[in-house]
A tleap script that builds the chain and sets N, CA, C and O, in Angstrom:
source leaprc.protein.ff14SB
mol = sequence {
  NMET THR GLU PRO ASN PRO THR PHE GLU GLN
  PHE LYS VAL LYS GLY SER GLU VAL LEU ASP
  LYS VAL LYS GLU LEU VAL ARG GLU GLY ASN
  VAL ARG ARG LEU ILE ILE LYS ASN GLU GLU
  GLY LYS THR LEU VAL GLU VAL PRO LEU THR
  VAL GLY VAL VAL GLY GLY LEU LEU ALA PRO
  VAL ALA ALA ALA ILE ALA ALA ILE ALA GLY
  LEU VAL LYS HIE CYS THR ILE GLU VAL GLN
  ARG PRO GLU PRO THR GLU SER SER GLU GLY
  ASP GLU LYS GLY CALA
}
set mol.1.N position { 12.989 5.007 -60.743 }
set mol.1.CA position { 13.028 6.437 -60.971 }
set mol.1.C position { 12.300 7.120 -59.819 }
set mol.1.O position { 11.219 6.677 -59.433 }
set mol.2.N position { 12.858 8.170 -59.273 }
set mol.2.CA position { 12.243 8.862 -58.148 }
set mol.2.C position { 11.212 9.859 -58.638 }
set mol.2.O position { 11.276 10.337 -59.771 }
set mol.3.N position { 10.269 10.162 -57.777 }
set mol.3.CA position { 9.235 11.131 -58.095 }
set mol.3.C position { 9.857 12.528 -58.098 }
set mol.3.O position { 10.683 12.821 -57.234 }
set mol.4.N position { 9.489 13.398 -59.040 }
set mol.4.CA position { 10.097 14.718 -59.127 }
set mol.4.C position { 9.768 15.622 -57.940 }
set mol.4.O position { 10.650 16.345 -57.477 }
set mol.5.N position { 8.554 15.613 -57.437 }
set mol.5.CA position { 8.141 16.496 -56.343 }
set mol.5.C position { 7.362 15.711 -55.286 }
set mol.5.O position { 6.141 15.835 -55.199 }
set mol.6.N position { 8.056 14.913 -54.492 }
set mol.6.CA position { 7.333 14.145 -53.480 }
set mol.6.C position { 6.804 15.061 -52.386 }
set mol.6.O position { 7.327 16.154 -52.169 }
set mol.7.N position { 5.774 14.607 -51.707 }
set mol.7.CA position { 5.248 15.342 -50.566 }
set mol.7.C position { 5.662 14.616 -49.292 }
set mol.7.O position { 5.886 13.405 -49.302 }
set mol.8.N position { 5.761 15.356 -48.206 }
set mol.8.CA position { 6.178 14.787 -46.928 }
set mol.8.C position { 5.135 15.081 -45.863 }
set mol.8.O position { 4.521 16.148 -45.857 }
set mol.9.N position { 4.944 14.139 -44.977 }
set mol.9.CA position { 4.075 14.311 -43.816 }
set mol.9.C position { 4.847 13.845 -42.598 }
set mol.9.O position { 5.731 12.995 -42.707 }
set mol.10.N position { 4.520 14.392 -41.445 }
set mol.10.CA position { 5.136 13.953 -40.196 }
set mol.10.C position { 4.059 13.605 -39.192 }
set mol.10.O position { 3.045 14.295 -39.082 }
set mol.11.N position { 4.291 12.524 -38.459 }
set mol.11.CA position { 3.392 12.090 -37.403 }
set mol.11.C position { 4.205 11.922 -36.136 }
set mol.11.O position { 5.215 11.217 -36.142 }
set mol.12.N position { 3.793 12.545 -35.060 }
set mol.12.CA position { 4.447 12.366 -33.765 }
set mol.12.C position { 3.645 11.322 -33.010 }
set mol.12.O position { 2.443 11.485 -32.802 }
set mol.13.N position { 4.312 10.247 -32.597 }
set mol.13.CA position { 3.626 9.148 -31.920 }
set mol.13.C position { 4.425 8.686 -30.709 }
set mol.13.O position { 5.624 8.942 -30.600 }
set mol.14.N position { 3.743 8.009 -29.816 }
set mol.14.CA position { 4.411 7.381 -28.680 }
set mol.14.C position { 5.120 6.141 -29.189 }
set mol.14.O position { 4.731 5.564 -30.204 }
set mol.15.N position { 6.162 5.736 -28.479 }
set mol.15.CA position { 6.916 4.550 -28.875 }
set mol.15.C position { 6.040 3.326 -29.021 }
set mol.15.O position { 6.256 2.511 -29.918 }
set mol.16.N position { 5.044 3.183 -28.142 }
set mol.16.CA position { 4.170 2.018 -28.182 }
set mol.16.C position { 3.232 2.016 -29.390 }
set mol.16.O position { 2.652 0.980 -29.714 }
set mol.17.N position { 3.076 3.156 -30.057 }
set mol.17.CA position { 2.163 3.275 -31.193 }
set mol.17.C position { 2.866 3.237 -32.546 }
set mol.17.O position { 2.210 3.259 -33.587 }
set mol.18.N position { 4.178 3.181 -32.537 }
set mol.18.CA position { 4.951 3.284 -33.781 }
set mol.18.C position { 4.592 2.180 -34.766 }
set mol.18.O position { 4.275 2.465 -35.920 }
set mol.19.N position { 4.637 0.939 -34.335 }
set mol.19.CA position { 4.417 -0.178 -35.256 }
set mol.19.C position { 3.011 -0.138 -35.843 }
set mol.19.O position { 2.837 -0.391 -37.035 }
set mol.20.N position { 2.011 0.173 -35.031 }
set mol.20.CA position { 0.646 0.258 -35.545 }
set mol.20.C position { 0.518 1.351 -36.603 }
set mol.20.O position { -0.139 1.154 -37.625 }
set mol.21.N position { 1.145 2.499 -36.362 }
set mol.21.CA position { 1.076 3.601 -37.322 }
set mol.21.C position { 1.795 3.234 -38.614 }
set mol.21.O position { 1.311 3.547 -39.702 }
set mol.22.N position { 2.944 2.574 -38.504 }
set mol.22.CA position { 3.688 2.162 -39.701 }
set mol.22.C position { 2.849 1.182 -40.524 }
set mol.22.O position { 2.773 1.306 -41.746 }
set mol.23.N position { 2.222 0.215 -39.860 }
set mol.23.CA position { 1.381 -0.756 -40.572 }
set mol.23.C position { 0.223 -0.054 -41.271 }
set mol.23.O position { -0.117 -0.392 -42.405 }
set mol.24.N position { -0.378 0.913 -40.604 }
set mol.24.CA position { -1.480 1.673 -41.197 }
set mol.24.C position { -1.012 2.413 -42.451 }
set mol.24.O position { -1.701 2.409 -43.471 }
set mol.25.N position { 0.151 3.044 -42.372 }
set mol.25.CA position { 0.684 3.793 -43.510 }
set mol.25.C position { 1.023 2.874 -44.679 }
set mol.25.O position { 0.773 3.219 -45.834 }
set mol.26.N position { 1.588 1.715 -44.385 }
set mol.26.CA position { 1.942 0.768 -45.450 }
set mol.26.C position { 0.679 0.264 -46.145 }
set mol.26.O position { 0.665 0.096 -47.364 }
set mol.27.N position { -0.385 0.022 -45.369 }
set mol.27.CA position { -1.643 -0.440 -45.962 }
set mol.27.C position { -2.237 0.583 -46.917 }
set mol.27.O position { -2.927 0.215 -47.868 }
set mol.28.N position { -1.976 1.870 -46.673 }
set mol.28.CA position { -2.482 2.905 -47.574 }
set mol.28.C position { -1.940 2.723 -48.987 }
set mol.28.O position { -2.627 3.032 -49.960 }
set mol.29.N position { -0.729 2.231 -49.102 }
set mol.29.CA position { -0.182 1.877 -50.395 }
set mol.29.C position { 0.483 2.990 -51.185 }
set mol.29.O position { 1.097 2.704 -52.213 }
set mol.30.N position { 0.395 4.234 -50.763 }
set mol.30.CA position { 1.006 5.313 -51.544 }
set mol.30.C position { 2.202 5.935 -50.829 }
set mol.30.O position { 2.528 7.100 -51.055 }
set mol.31.N position { 2.847 5.164 -49.975 }
set mol.31.CA position { 4.015 5.628 -49.237 }
set mol.31.C position { 5.271 5.145 -49.953 }
set mol.31.O position { 5.385 3.963 -50.278 }
set mol.32.N position { 6.198 6.038 -50.197 }
set mol.32.CA position { 7.444 5.682 -50.879 }
set mol.32.C position { 8.598 5.457 -49.904 }
set mol.32.O position { 9.494 4.656 -50.170 }
set mol.33.N position { 8.572 6.170 -48.770 }
set mol.33.CA position { 9.671 6.067 -47.815 }
set mol.33.C position { 9.152 6.421 -46.431 }
set mol.33.O position { 8.354 7.343 -46.265 }
set mol.34.N position { 9.624 5.664 -45.434 }
set mol.34.CA position { 9.318 5.945 -44.035 }
set mol.34.C position { 10.617 6.245 -43.313 }
set mol.34.O position { 11.598 5.519 -43.469 }
set mol.35.N position { 10.630 7.296 -42.533 }
set mol.35.CA position { 11.801 7.650 -41.746 }
set mol.35.C position { 11.330 7.808 -40.305 }
set mol.35.O position { 10.425 8.594 -40.024 }
set mol.36.N position { 11.940 7.067 -39.401 }
set mol.36.CA position { 11.594 7.165 -37.991 }
set mol.36.C position { 12.735 7.864 -37.273 }
set mol.36.O position { 13.892 7.453 -37.349 }
set mol.37.N position { 12.369 8.952 -36.560 }
set mol.37.CA position { 13.367 9.768 -35.869 }
set mol.37.C position { 13.050 9.800 -34.375 }
set mol.37.O position { 11.889 9.723 -33.970 }
set mol.38.N position { 14.106 9.915 -33.561 }
set mol.38.CA position { 13.901 10.009 -32.115 }
set mol.38.C position { 13.518 11.433 -31.734 }
set mol.38.O position { 13.349 12.289 -32.603 }
set mol.39.N position { 13.380 11.686 -30.435 }
set mol.39.CA position { 12.947 12.995 -29.943 }
set mol.39.C position { 13.898 14.120 -30.333 }
set mol.39.O position { 13.476 15.266 -30.488 }
set mol.40.N position { 15.182 13.797 -30.491 }
set mol.40.CA position { 16.180 14.801 -30.860 }
set mol.40.C position { 16.256 15.025 -32.364 }
set mol.40.O position { 17.011 15.886 -32.816 }
set mol.41.N position { 15.492 14.273 -33.146 }
set mol.41.CA position { 15.506 14.426 -34.596 }
set mol.41.C position { 16.514 13.542 -35.302 }
set mol.41.O position { 16.695 13.662 -36.514 }
set mol.42.N position { 17.177 12.653 -34.568 }
set mol.42.CA position { 18.148 11.751 -35.169 }
set mol.42.C position { 17.410 10.585 -35.843 }
set mol.42.O position { 16.517 9.977 -35.252 }
set mol.43.N position { 17.794 10.291 -37.070 }
set mol.43.CA position { 17.158 9.201 -37.804 }
set mol.43.C position { 17.544 7.867 -37.196 }
set mol.43.O position { 18.726 7.548 -37.068 }
set mol.44.N position { 16.529 7.084 -36.818 }
set mol.44.CA position { 16.750 5.755 -36.258 }
set mol.44.C position { 16.675 4.680 -37.335 }
set mol.44.O position { 17.471 3.741 -37.344 }
set mol.45.N position { 15.720 4.822 -38.233 }
set mol.45.CA position { 15.575 3.866 -39.332 }
set mol.45.C position { 14.917 4.571 -40.508 }
set mol.45.O position { 14.029 5.406 -40.339 }
set mol.46.N position { 15.376 4.215 -41.704 }
set mol.46.CA position { 14.816 4.751 -42.938 }
set mol.46.C position { 14.497 3.569 -43.833 }
set mol.46.O position { 15.372 2.764 -44.154 }
set mol.47.N position { 13.228 3.469 -44.236 }
set mol.47.CA position { 12.776 2.310 -44.996 }
set mol.47.C position { 12.201 2.768 -46.326 }
set mol.47.O position { 11.155 3.417 -46.357 }
set mol.48.N position { 12.871 2.439 -47.425 }
set mol.48.CA position { 12.262 2.726 -48.724 }
set mol.48.C position { 11.220 1.648 -49.027 }
set mol.48.O position { 11.488 0.457 -48.868 }
set mol.49.N position { 10.045 2.064 -49.458 }
set mol.49.CA position { 8.982 1.118 -49.777 }
set mol.49.C position { 8.693 1.183 -51.261 }
set mol.49.O position { 8.549 2.262 -51.836 }
set mol.50.N position { 8.610 0.027 -51.863 }
set mol.50.CA position { 8.257 -0.048 -53.272 }
set mol.50.C position { 6.985 -0.860 -53.384 }
set mol.50.O position { 6.523 -1.445 -52.404 }
set mol.51.N position { 6.429 -0.896 -54.560 }
set mol.51.CA position { 5.177 -1.622 -54.775 }
set mol.51.C position { 5.323 -3.084 -54.369 }
set mol.51.O position { 4.362 -3.679 -53.881 }
set mol.52.N position { 6.494 -3.675 -54.556 }
set mol.52.CA position { 6.688 -5.095 -54.263 }
set mol.52.C position { 6.974 -5.414 -52.811 }
set mol.52.O position { 7.029 -6.588 -52.446 }
set mol.53.N position { 7.159 -4.400 -51.965 }
set mol.53.CA position { 7.499 -4.657 -50.570 }
set mol.53.C position { 6.215 -4.758 -49.763 }
set mol.53.O position { 5.679 -3.759 -49.283 }
set mol.54.N position { 5.740 -5.976 -49.626 }
set mol.54.CA position { 4.548 -6.240 -48.827 }
set mol.54.C position { 4.691 -7.608 -48.185 }
set mol.54.O position { 5.578 -8.386 -48.534 }
set mol.55.N position { 3.818 -7.884 -47.255 }
set mol.55.CA position { 3.756 -9.205 -46.653 }
set mol.55.C position { 5.040 -9.649 -46.005 }
set mol.55.O position { 5.561 -8.974 -45.117 }
set mol.56.N position { 5.561 -10.789 -46.444 }
set mol.56.CA position { 6.733 -11.415 -45.846 }
set mol.56.C position { 7.987 -10.571 -45.914 }
set mol.56.O position { 8.835 -10.656 -45.025 }
set mol.57.N position { 8.124 -9.764 -46.942 }
set mol.57.CA position { 9.313 -8.920 -47.059 }
set mol.57.C position { 9.314 -7.803 -46.030 }
set mol.57.O position { 10.375 -7.288 -45.677 }
set mol.58.N position { 8.151 -7.424 -45.548 }
set mol.58.CA position { 8.055 -6.351 -44.572 }
set mol.58.C position { 8.263 -6.863 -43.147 }
set mol.58.O position { 8.518 -6.069 -42.242 }
set mol.59.N position { 8.160 -8.150 -42.936 }
set mol.59.CA position { 8.270 -8.721 -41.589 }
set mol.59.C position { 9.578 -8.373 -40.876 }
set mol.59.O position { 9.529 -7.964 -39.716 }
set mol.60.N position { 10.750 -8.516 -41.514 }
set mol.60.CA position { 11.992 -8.143 -40.818 }
set mol.60.C position { 12.046 -6.657 -40.479 }
set mol.60.O position { 12.584 -6.277 -39.439 }
set mol.61.N position { 11.501 -5.831 -41.337 }
set mol.61.CA position { 11.472 -4.398 -41.084 }
set mol.61.C position { 10.552 -4.111 -39.896 }
set mol.61.O position { 10.876 -3.288 -39.039 }
set mol.62.N position { 9.414 -4.787 -39.848 }
set mol.62.CA position { 8.479 -4.603 -38.733 }
set mol.62.C position { 9.127 -5.027 -37.417 }
set mol.62.O position { 8.914 -4.383 -36.390 }
set mol.63.N position { 9.904 -6.086 -37.437 }
set mol.63.CA position { 10.595 -6.537 -36.224 }
set mol.63.C position { 11.601 -5.486 -35.755 }
set mol.63.O position { 11.720 -5.231 -34.556 }
set mol.64.N position { 12.318 -4.883 -36.688 }
set mol.64.CA position { 13.281 -3.835 -36.333 }
set mol.64.C position { 12.563 -2.607 -35.779 }
set mol.64.O position { 13.019 -1.998 -34.811 }
set mol.65.N position { 11.452 -2.252 -36.389 }
set mol.65.CA position { 10.692 -1.089 -35.915 }
set mol.65.C position { 10.139 -1.357 -34.520 }
set mol.65.O position { 10.143 -0.465 -33.672 }
set mol.66.N position { 9.665 -2.572 -34.273 }
set mol.66.CA position { 9.151 -2.927 -32.949 }
set mol.66.C position { 10.252 -2.831 -31.896 }
set mol.66.O position { 10.002 -2.379 -30.779 }
set mol.67.N position { 11.469 -3.253 -32.246 }
set mol.67.CA position { 12.592 -3.166 -31.311 }
set mol.67.C position { 12.930 -1.709 -31.002 }
set mol.67.O position { 13.195 -1.358 -29.852 }
set mol.68.N position { 12.919 -0.880 -32.014 }
set mol.68.CA position { 13.195 0.541 -31.827 }
set mol.68.C position { 12.106 1.171 -30.971 }
set mol.68.O position { 12.392 1.978 -30.087 }
set mol.69.N position { 10.854 0.801 -31.236 }
set mol.69.CA position { 9.732 1.360 -30.487 }
set mol.69.C position { 9.857 1.077 -28.999 }
set mol.69.O position { 9.416 1.875 -28.173 }
set mol.70.N position { 10.456 -0.053 -28.657 }
set mol.70.CA position { 10.644 -0.386 -27.259 }
set mol.70.C position { 11.699 0.467 -26.574 }
set mol.70.O position { 11.753 0.517 -25.345 }
set mol.71.N position { 12.528 1.130 -27.345 }
set mol.71.CA position { 13.617 1.930 -26.786 }
set mol.71.C position { 13.303 3.417 -26.677 }
set mol.71.O position { 14.012 4.144 -25.981 }
set mol.72.N position { 12.265 3.876 -27.344 }
set mol.72.CA position { 11.957 5.306 -27.335 }
set mol.72.C position { 10.584 5.566 -26.733 }
set mol.72.O position { 9.679 4.738 -26.840 }
set mol.73.N position { 10.439 6.721 -26.100 }
set mol.73.CA position { 9.141 7.102 -25.535 }
set mol.73.C position { 8.285 7.804 -26.588 }
set mol.73.O position { 7.084 7.554 -26.696 }
set mol.74.N position { 8.914 8.673 -27.350 }
set mol.74.CA position { 8.218 9.419 -28.395 }
set mol.74.C position { 9.116 9.466 -29.622 }
set mol.74.O position { 10.341 9.489 -29.504 }
set mol.75.N position { 8.505 9.480 -30.790 }
set mol.75.CA position { 9.300 9.615 -32.010 }
set mol.75.C position { 8.451 10.253 -33.089 }
set mol.75.O position { 7.247 10.452 -32.926 }
set mol.76.N position { 9.099 10.568 -34.187 }
set mol.76.CA position { 8.436 11.168 -35.335 }
set mol.76.C position { 8.563 10.219 -36.510 }
set mol.76.O position { 9.647 9.715 -36.803 }
set mol.77.N position { 7.453 9.982 -37.175 }
set mol.77.CA position { 7.469 9.193 -38.405 }
set mol.77.C position { 7.305 10.179 -39.548 }
set mol.77.O position { 6.305 10.892 -39.635 }
set mol.78.N position { 8.295 10.209 -40.419 }
set mol.78.CA position { 8.229 11.075 -41.596 }
set mol.78.C position { 7.883 10.200 -42.791 }
set mol.78.O position { 8.512 9.165 -43.013 }
set mol.79.N position { 6.889 10.614 -43.556 }
set mol.79.CA position { 6.395 9.822 -44.678 }
set mol.79.C position { 6.614 10.586 -45.969 }
set mol.79.O position { 6.231 11.749 -46.089 }
set mol.80.N position { 7.229 9.926 -46.928 }
set mol.80.CA position { 7.385 10.521 -48.258 }
set mol.80.C position { 6.381 9.852 -49.179 }
set mol.80.O position { 6.338 8.627 -49.288 }
set mol.81.N position { 5.585 10.662 -49.833 }
set mol.81.CA position { 4.585 10.153 -50.779 }
set mol.81.C position { 4.856 10.768 -52.149 }
set mol.81.O position { 5.440 11.847 -52.246 }
set mol.82.N position { 4.429 10.080 -53.203 }
set mol.82.CA position { 4.564 10.692 -54.525 }
set mol.82.C position { 3.613 11.875 -54.635 }
set mol.82.O position { 2.591 11.929 -53.951 }
set mol.83.N position { 3.957 12.820 -55.501 }
set mol.83.CA position { 3.081 13.965 -55.720 }
set mol.83.C position { 1.765 13.457 -56.300 }
set mol.83.O position { 1.772 12.635 -57.216 }
set mol.84.N position { 0.627 13.940 -55.772 }
set mol.84.CA position { -0.655 13.489 -56.311 }
set mol.84.C position { -0.793 13.864 -57.782 }
set mol.84.O position { -0.392 14.952 -58.196 }
set mol.85.N position { -1.355 12.968 -58.554 }
set mol.85.CA position { -1.600 13.263 -59.964 }
set mol.85.C position { -2.925 13.995 -60.078 }
set mol.85.O position { -3.743 13.965 -59.158 }
set mol.86.N position { -3.132 14.652 -61.210 }
set mol.86.CA position { -4.374 15.393 -61.396 }
set mol.86.C position { -5.585 14.468 -61.344 }
set mol.86.O position { -6.638 14.855 -60.837 }
set mol.87.N position { -5.444 13.248 -61.863 }
set mol.87.CA position { -6.584 12.329 -61.875 }
set mol.87.C position { -6.939 11.890 -60.458 }
set mol.87.O position { -8.121 11.751 -60.147 }
set mol.88.N position { -5.944 11.667 -59.583 }
set mol.88.CA position { -6.255 11.259 -58.214 }
set mol.88.C position { -6.824 12.424 -57.413 }
set mol.88.O position { -7.637 12.210 -56.514 }
set mol.89.N position { -6.409 13.666 -57.726 }
set mol.89.CA position { -6.972 14.831 -57.048 }
set mol.89.C position { -8.445 14.953 -57.410 }
set mol.89.O position { -9.266 15.278 -56.553 }
set mol.90.N position { -8.791 14.699 -58.668 }
set mol.90.CA position { -10.175 14.759 -59.101 }
set mol.90.C position { -11.014 13.691 -58.437 }
set mol.90.O position { -12.172 13.940 -58.100 }
set mol.91.N position { -10.450 12.494 -58.239 }
set mol.91.CA position { -11.159 11.411 -57.572 }
set mol.91.C position { -11.487 11.794 -56.143 }
set mol.91.O position { -12.588 11.516 -55.665 }
set mol.92.N position { -10.532 12.439 -55.439 }
set mol.92.CA position { -10.739 12.812 -54.056 }
set mol.92.C position { -11.810 13.881 -53.941 }
set mol.92.O position { -12.591 13.870 -52.989 }
set mol.93.N position { -11.862 14.804 -54.894 }
set mol.93.CA position { -12.847 15.874 -54.841 }
set mol.93.C position { -14.254 15.321 -55.079 }
set mol.93.O position { -15.233 15.834 -54.538 }
set mol.94.N position { -14.338 14.276 -55.889 }
set mol.94.CA position { -15.640 13.696 -56.206 }
set mol.94.C position { -16.171 12.804 -55.112 }
set mol.94.O position { -17.358 12.477 -55.117 }
set mol.95.N position { -15.329 12.394 -54.164 }
set mol.95.CA position { -15.776 11.473 -53.130 }
set mol.95.C position { -16.511 12.178 -52.009 }
set mol.95.O position { -16.952 11.532 -51.058 }
savepdb mol mol.pdb
quit
């Protein structure tokens, strides 16, 4: 089931930094979808992430992202996250 009101973030990175940024975002654990776009805004790869997609299952995706990173100088990583719940917002305010 999809989240009713997901939030989106965009990160502009150099091609050489794409894989590191993707790994960082995946480690955060609250990413639902990653979309990598070239300088013109054309989608190069779109990766849906679920709770079970970690470790070995992510390896082929990482290889594809690394190959794409070698072909582009700059790109945009668009991240879809679930809408924060009230309890997680309260946790962040208390930290």
